Backbone as JSON, one array per atom type, in Angstrom:
{
  "sequence": "MNRITQTITLAVAALAVPAIASPAVAAPKPLVDLRGADVGTYSLDATGTAHLSGSVIGDPFDGTYVATLSADDGSLPAPGSCEPATGTLDVTSPKRTLRLDAVGEVCGEYADATYVVTHRFVGGYVVTDATHRKLRGTDGWISLILATEGRANVEAFDS",
  "N": [[16.31, 89.23, -49.85], [14.7, 89.03, -47.36], [13.48, 86.69, -47.46], [15.41, 84.99, -47.29], [16.36, 85.14, -44.42], [13.46, 85.22, -42.84], [13.57, 82.31, -42.93], [15.89, 81.47, -41.76], [14.99, 82.61, -38.95], [12.84, 80.89, -38.54], [14.47, 78.18, -38.88], [15.94, 78.45, -36.76], [14.07, 79.17, -34.69], [12.66, 76.79, -34.79], [14.72, 75.03, -33.95], [14.98, 75.55, -30.92], [13.18, 75.23, -29.57], [12.53, 72.67, -28.82], [14.95, 72.59, -26.57], [13.48, 74.55, -25.18], [11.33, 73.11, -24.61], [10.15, 70.95, -21.46], [10.58, 67.5, -21.23], [7.71, 65.81, -20.17], [7.33, 65.39, -16.43], [6.08, 63.37, -14.21], [4.26, 63.76, -11.66], [4.92, 63.45, -8.16], [3.86, 60.29, -6.28], [0.68, 60.51, -4.9], [0.79, 60.71, -1.38], [-1.34, 60.5, 0.37], [-4.38, 59.0, -1.03], [-7.35, 57.95, -0.54], [-10.33, 56.12, -0.83], [-13.66, 55.18, -0.62], [-14.41, 51.79, 0.34], [-16.25, 50.36, -0.06], [-19.77, 50.79, 0.41], [-20.51, 52.93, 3.06], [-21.83, 53.95, 6.57], [-23.79, 55.5, 8.42], [-24.48, 57.59, 11.37], [-26.39, 60.04, 13.44], [-25.78, 61.7, 16.12], [-27.25, 63.43, 19.31], [-26.12, 65.97, 19.45], [-25.85, 67.02, 16.73], [-24.09, 65.96, 15.06], [-22.72, 64.03, 12.52], [-21.22, 60.29, 12.72], [-19.7, 58.66, 10.92], [-18.71, 55.24, 9.66], [-16.92, 52.36, 8.04], [-14.8, 51.12, 5.65], [-11.81, 51.65, 3.8], [-9.85, 51.62, 0.92], [-6.73, 51.93, -0.69], [-3.76, 54.89, -0.76], [-2.11, 56.0, 2.24], [-2.63, 53.33, 3.09], [-4.63, 50.29, 3.13], [-7.76, 50.0, 5.17], [-10.05, 50.42, 7.72], [-12.44, 52.59, 8.69], [-13.78, 55.52, 10.79], [-15.52, 58.25, 11.01], [-16.19, 61.77, 11.28], [-18.89, 64.55, 11.15], [-19.74, 67.51, 11.38], [-21.5, 69.86, 11.73], [-21.24, 73.76, 11.93], [-23.15, 75.25, 13.48], [-24.53, 73.38, 14.79], [-26.58, 71.61, 13.04], [-27.62, 70.07, 10.19], [-27.58, 71.38, 7.29], [-30.33, 72.56, 5.26], [-31.66, 70.83, 2.34], [-30.41, 72.59, -0.71], [-28.46, 74.31, 0.68], [-25.87, 75.88, 2.32], [-23.04, 75.79, 5.09], [-20.72, 76.54, 6.87], [-17.86, 73.91, 8.46], [-17.12, 71.15, 10.35], [-14.66, 68.28, 10.0], [-13.8, 64.91, 10.73], [-11.34, 62.22, 9.77], [-9.82, 58.79, 10.49], [-8.28, 56.45, 9.86], [-7.8, 53.0, 10.42], [-5.42, 50.47, 10.79], [-4.29, 46.69, 10.77], [-1.06, 47.65, 11.8], [-1.27, 50.38, 11.4], [-1.99, 53.88, 11.56], [-4.15, 56.68, 10.99], [-4.71, 59.92, 10.95], [-7.13, 62.6, 10.04], [-7.69, 66.09, 10.24], [-10.23, 68.12, 8.97], [-11.46, 70.92, 7.71], [-13.88, 73.09, 6.07], [-17.07, 73.43, 4.34], [-20.25, 72.27, 4.22], [-22.92, 71.12, 2.34], [-26.78, 70.74, 2.16], [-28.46, 68.66, 0.29], [-30.7, 67.84, -2.6], [-32.45, 65.09, -2.78], [-33.84, 62.32, -4.05], [-35.66, 59.7, -6.01], [-33.51, 58.59, -7.38], [-31.0, 59.96, -6.89], [-29.61, 60.09, -4.03], [-27.86, 61.33, -2.27], [-27.8, 63.06, 0.57], [-26.43, 65.15, 1.9], [-23.14, 66.93, 1.48], [-20.03, 67.13, 2.23], [-17.32, 69.02, 1.56], [-13.76, 69.87, 1.71], [-10.32, 71.13, 3.12], [-8.1, 69.11, 4.79], [-5.57, 68.56, 7.12], [-3.11, 65.87, 7.96], [-2.79, 64.82, 11.26], [-2.1, 63.08, 12.91], [-0.1, 60.38, 12.68], [1.11, 57.0, 12.21], [3.2, 56.62, 10.74], [6.12, 59.33, 10.41], [6.41, 60.77, 8.36], [3.54, 61.36, 7.14], [2.53, 62.97, 8.47], [1.44, 66.72, 8.74], [0.68, 66.51, 6.09], [-1.49, 67.96, 3.64], [-4.76, 68.24, 2.03], [-7.25, 67.42, 0.22], [-11.01, 66.51, 1.43], [-13.83, 64.94, 1.43], [-16.92, 64.18, 2.77], [-19.72, 62.13, 2.77], [-23.19, 61.91, 3.13], [-25.59, 60.1, 2.92], [-28.94, 58.61, 1.69], [-31.09, 56.51, 3.87], [-29.0, 55.8, 5.61], [-26.74, 55.6, 4.5], [-22.98, 56.04, 4.02], [-20.08, 57.89, 2.73], [-16.44, 58.42, 2.02], [-13.48, 60.3, 0.97], [-10.32, 61.08, 0.34], [-7.34, 63.24, -0.34], [-4.36, 63.98, -1.26], [-3.37, 66.98, -2.02]],
  "CA": [[16.9, 88.84, -48.34], [13.57, 89.25, -46.29], [13.01, 85.41, -47.57], [16.29, 84.42, -46.22], [16.02, 86.17, -42.87], [12.82, 84.29, -42.27], [14.09, 81.04, -43.16], [16.64, 81.79, -40.45], [14.21, 82.92, -38.25], [12.48, 79.63, -38.55], [14.93, 77.1, -38.62], [16.27, 78.7, -35.08], [13.05, 78.83, -33.44], [12.43, 75.18, -34.52], [15.77, 74.28, -32.68], [14.91, 76.43, -29.6], [11.54, 74.7, -29.25], [12.91, 71.78, -28.29], [15.3, 73.4, -25.77], [12.5, 75.06, -23.99], [10.09, 72.72, -23.81], [11.2, 69.83, -20.99], [9.95, 66.58, -21.38], [6.98, 65.57, -18.71], [7.89, 64.67, -15.41], [5.41, 62.43, -13.48], [3.79, 63.86, -10.34], [5.33, 62.42, -7.73], [2.75, 59.97, -5.8], [0.54, 61.32, -3.28], [1.39, 60.29, 0.02], [-3.32, 60.16, 0.54], [-5.12, 58.71, -1.76], [-8.29, 57.04, -0.07], [-11.58, 56.58, -1.06], [-14.33, 54.53, 0.35], [-14.16, 50.5, -0.52], [-17.67, 49.86, -0.18], [-20.92, 51.4, 1.26], [-20.14, 52.79, 4.69], [-22.78, 53.91, 7.32], [-23.72, 56.58, 9.69], [-25.72, 57.95, 12.52], [-26.44, 61.02, 13.95], [-25.89, 62.21, 17.26], [-28.06, 64.18, 20.01], [-25.59, 67.4, 19.1], [-26.56, 66.74, 15.21], [-22.5, 65.27, 14.5], [-22.87, 62.76, 11.91], [-20.42, 59.55, 12.76], [-19.96, 57.59, 9.21], [-17.55, 54.16, 9.65], [-16.49, 51.98, 6.89], [-13.58, 50.81, 5.08], [-11.45, 52.45, 2.45], [-8.59, 51.47, -0.15], [-5.69, 53.42, -1.17], [-2.88, 54.91, -0.04], [-1.18, 55.29, 2.2], [-2.72, 51.77, 3.35], [-5.88, 50.1, 3.46], [-8.2, 49.88, 6.77], [-11.26, 50.66, 8.47], [-12.3, 53.77, 9.31], [-14.24, 56.08, 11.45], [-15.05, 59.8, 10.63], [-17.44, 63.07, 12.11], [-19.0, 65.78, 10.09], [-20.12, 68.43, 12.6], [-21.73, 71.66, 11.12], [-20.67, 74.99, 12.92], [-24.49, 75.71, 13.74], [-25.3, 72.11, 15.5], [-27.35, 70.99, 12.64], [-26.93, 69.99, 9.14], [-28.43, 72.55, 6.44], [-31.47, 72.32, 4.39], [-31.31, 70.78, 1.07], [-30.0, 74.23, -1.49], [-27.8, 75.64, 2.03], [-24.3, 75.49, 2.73], [-22.69, 76.78, 6.04], [-18.84, 75.91, 7.58], [-18.44, 72.49, 8.92], [-15.75, 70.43, 10.59], [-14.6, 66.7, 9.77], [-12.34, 63.96, 10.79], [-11.11, 60.84, 9.12], [-9.35, 58.16, 11.29], [-8.18, 55.03, 9.43], [-6.39, 52.52, 10.92], [-5.46, 48.65, 10.29], [-3.81, 46.38, 12.11], [0.05, 48.05, 12.05], [-1.01, 51.26, 11.12], [-2.91, 54.31, 11.64], [-3.86, 57.89, 10.3], [-6.11, 61.06, 10.75], [-7.04, 63.68, 9.33], [-8.55, 66.63, 10.73], [-10.87, 69.51, 8.41], [-12.5, 72.17, 7.79], [-14.65, 72.88, 5.01], [-18.25, 73.15, 3.94], [-20.95, 71.05, 4.57], [-24.24, 71.29, 2.11], [-27.78, 69.72, 1.81], [-28.58, 68.19, -1.28], [-32.12, 67.74, -2.87], [-32.72, 63.39, -2.87], [-34.72, 61.63, -5.0], [-35.67, 58.29, -6.24], [-32.45, 58.59, -8.26], [-29.86, 61.17, -6.27], [-29.72, 59.69, -3.12], [-26.62, 62.27, -0.91], [-28.56, 63.88, 1.39], [-25.34, 66.14, 2.27], [-21.8, 66.74, 1.13], [-18.99, 68.19, 2.75], [-15.92, 69.18, 0.97], [-12.96, 70.75, 2.62], [-9.36, 71.02, 3.53], [-7.43, 68.54, 5.43], [-4.27, 68.13, 7.74], [-2.84, 65.43, 9.18], [-2.81, 65.86, 12.47], [-1.49, 62.05, 13.62], [0.09, 59.04, 11.6], [1.88, 56.15, 12.4], [4.4, 57.24, 9.95], [5.96, 60.75, 10.74], [6.6, 61.79, 7.0], [2.35, 62.01, 6.59], [2.03, 64.09, 9.42], [1.37, 67.9, 8.44], [0.3, 66.44, 4.93], [-2.68, 68.32, 3.69], [-5.01, 67.87, 1.03], [-8.63, 67.67, 0.18], [-11.41, 65.54, 1.35], [-15.35, 64.73, 1.09], [-17.42, 63.21, 3.51], [-21.04, 61.99, 1.91], [-23.81, 61.27, 3.7], [-27.39, 59.48, 1.75], [-30.27, 57.98, 2.41], [-30.92, 55.03, 4.69], [-28.07, 56.03, 6.77], [-25.24, 55.3, 3.89], [-21.95, 57.12, 3.66], [-18.79, 57.01, 1.61], [-15.51, 58.95, 2.17], [-12.42, 60.64, -0.09], [-9.78, 62.02, 0.45], [-6.61, 63.46, -1.55], [-3.15, 64.79, -1.01], [-3.34, 67.64, -3.43]],
  "C": [[16.03, 88.59, -46.98], [13.36, 87.66, -46.41], [14.15, 84.73, -46.69], [16.56, 84.52, -44.55], [14.68, 85.27, -42.56], [12.84, 82.78, -42.15], [14.78, 80.79, -41.97], [16.19, 81.81, -39.63], [13.65, 81.59, -37.7], [12.93, 78.68, -38.18], [15.57, 77.69, -36.76], [14.87, 78.82, -33.98], [12.72, 77.36, -33.7], [13.57, 74.36, -33.57], [15.56, 74.76, -31.64], [14.14, 75.57, -28.94], [11.81, 73.67, -28.07], [13.47, 72.09, -26.67], [14.77, 74.02, -24.71], [11.67, 74.3, -23.47], [10.73, 71.25, -22.83], [10.1, 68.94, -21.37], [8.91, 66.34, -19.94], [7.09, 64.68, -17.47], [6.48, 64.13, -14.68], [5.42, 63.17, -11.99], [4.17, 62.84, -9.34], [4.02, 61.87, -7.05], [2.11, 60.09, -4.45], [0.4, 60.19, -2.42], [-0.11, 59.51, 0.71], [-3.44, 60.3, -0.21], [-6.18, 57.65, -1.24], [-9.72, 57.23, -0.4], [-12.4, 55.42, -0.34], [-14.16, 52.82, -0.41], [-15.28, 49.79, -0.62], [-18.54, 50.8, 0.47], [-20.88, 51.73, 2.77], [-21.65, 53.47, 5.39], [-22.81, 54.94, 8.25], [-24.85, 56.99, 10.5], [-25.4, 59.03, 12.92], [-26.65, 61.12, 15.48], [-26.69, 62.78, 18.22], [-27.5, 65.83, 19.47], [-25.98, 67.73, 17.84], [-25.09, 66.43, 14.62], [-22.97, 63.86, 13.98], [-21.56, 61.48, 12.26], [-20.98, 58.71, 11.79], [-18.31, 56.73, 10.14], [-18.24, 53.21, 8.26], [-14.87, 51.54, 6.87], [-13.24, 51.52, 3.87], [-10.15, 51.79, 1.89], [-7.6, 52.3, -0.65], [-4.31, 53.42, -0.81], [-2.7, 55.85, 1.23], [-1.16, 53.2, 2.57], [-4.18, 51.69, 3.65], [-6.25, 49.81, 4.73], [-10.1, 50.53, 6.88], [-11.25, 52.2, 8.89], [-13.68, 54.46, 10.09], [-14.12, 57.71, 11.19], [-16.48, 60.37, 11.48], [-17.55, 64.04, 11.43], [-19.69, 66.49, 11.24], [-20.17, 70.19, 11.69], [-21.26, 72.92, 12.13], [-22.11, 75.36, 13.91], [-24.92, 74.59, 14.78], [-25.7, 71.23, 14.77], [-26.87, 70.96, 11.02], [-28.31, 70.56, 8.18], [-28.82, 71.55, 5.7], [-30.81, 72.0, 3.06], [-31.07, 72.6, 0.19], [-29.26, 74.92, -0.71], [-26.67, 75.21, 2.42], [-24.0, 75.9, 4.08], [-21.21, 75.54, 6.61], [-19.41, 74.7, 8.69], [-16.62, 72.29, 9.01], [-15.56, 68.6, 10.16], [-13.26, 66.17, 10.47], [-12.39, 62.65, 10.27], [-10.23, 60.45, 9.75], [-9.32, 56.6, 10.75], [-6.95, 54.3, 9.78], [-6.64, 50.79, 10.45], [-4.82, 48.38, 11.33], [-2.23, 47.03, 12.44], [-0.46, 49.6, 11.75], [-2.26, 52.58, 11.7], [-2.85, 56.15, 11.22], [-4.78, 58.82, 10.71], [-6.13, 62.34, 10.98], [-8.21, 64.76, 9.99], [-9.13, 67.62, 9.43], [-11.88, 70.31, 8.88], [-12.94, 72.97, 6.42], [-15.96, 73.53, 5.07], [-19.43, 72.25, 3.81], [-22.7, 71.61, 3.6], [-25.11, 70.55, 1.77], [-28.03, 69.68, 0.7], [-30.16, 67.55, -1.39], [-31.82, 66.03, -3.25], [-33.68, 63.55, -3.31], [-34.77, 60.23, -5.14], [-33.87, 57.85, -7.0], [-30.86, 58.99, -7.62], [-29.81, 60.46, -5.16], [-29.01, 60.15, -2.25], [-27.77, 63.14, -0.76], [-27.51, 65.31, 1.9], [-23.98, 65.66, 2.25], [-21.06, 67.49, 1.91], [-17.61, 68.03, 1.84], [-15.04, 70.38, 1.59], [-11.41, 70.28, 2.22], [-9.05, 70.06, 4.58], [-5.5, 68.7, 6.12], [-3.79, 67.16, 8.35], [-2.1, 64.85, 10.04], [-2.16, 64.32, 12.77], [-1.24, 60.84, 12.75], [1.26, 58.21, 12.3], [3.07, 56.54, 11.75], [4.95, 58.52, 9.9], [5.86, 61.63, 9.34], [4.93, 61.9, 6.58], [1.97, 62.67, 7.58], [2.24, 65.34, 9.06], [1.31, 67.96, 6.61], [-0.9, 66.84, 4.81], [-2.85, 68.09, 1.69], [-6.43, 67.79, 0.84], [-9.26, 66.08, 0.26], [-12.87, 65.69, 1.7], [-15.8, 63.89, 1.85], [-18.97, 62.99, 2.58], [-21.98, 61.33, 2.65], [-24.8, 61.04, 2.77], [-28.07, 58.82, 2.46], [-30.15, 56.64, 3.26], [-29.84, 55.04, 5.2], [-26.27, 55.74, 5.98], [-24.64, 56.44, 4.2], [-20.78, 56.67, 2.76], [-17.94, 58.51, 1.86], [-14.43, 59.01, 1.04], [-11.59, 61.29, 0.5], [-7.84, 61.86, -0.52], [-5.32, 64.24, -1.15], [-3.3, 65.67, -2.5], [-2.36, 68.7, -3.26]]
}
């Protein structure tokens, strides 16, 4: 009798698993998925704000960008230390615009002959202005990177 009960239990469990498990559903395509198309540039102004520029590819469109990175205390941190910071990313193409405002943390990195990143900002963004209304209010993850010799890169993802 025990063996019959076990067999029935296994059969019922085997039939129930497909009913419980649902097929994998593809996540919706992100509204924002941008990354630097090539190496951008940056310069620091007198207030300690980094001004980045370059071009991006991805969604919602390819274009050129200008970005800013400002540490809360007005100066970028030394290698090995981090501090609160804000950033912006403005992307434009001939017919579209997109503005992301970000809050996060900038960290100073130890650059050497093989690792050229000097500062890395990681934070959360909100789309505060966009040609397409559906993008406004979208939020996600952003990274602004400063490297040696005035090089820079950006990345943003709707998470």
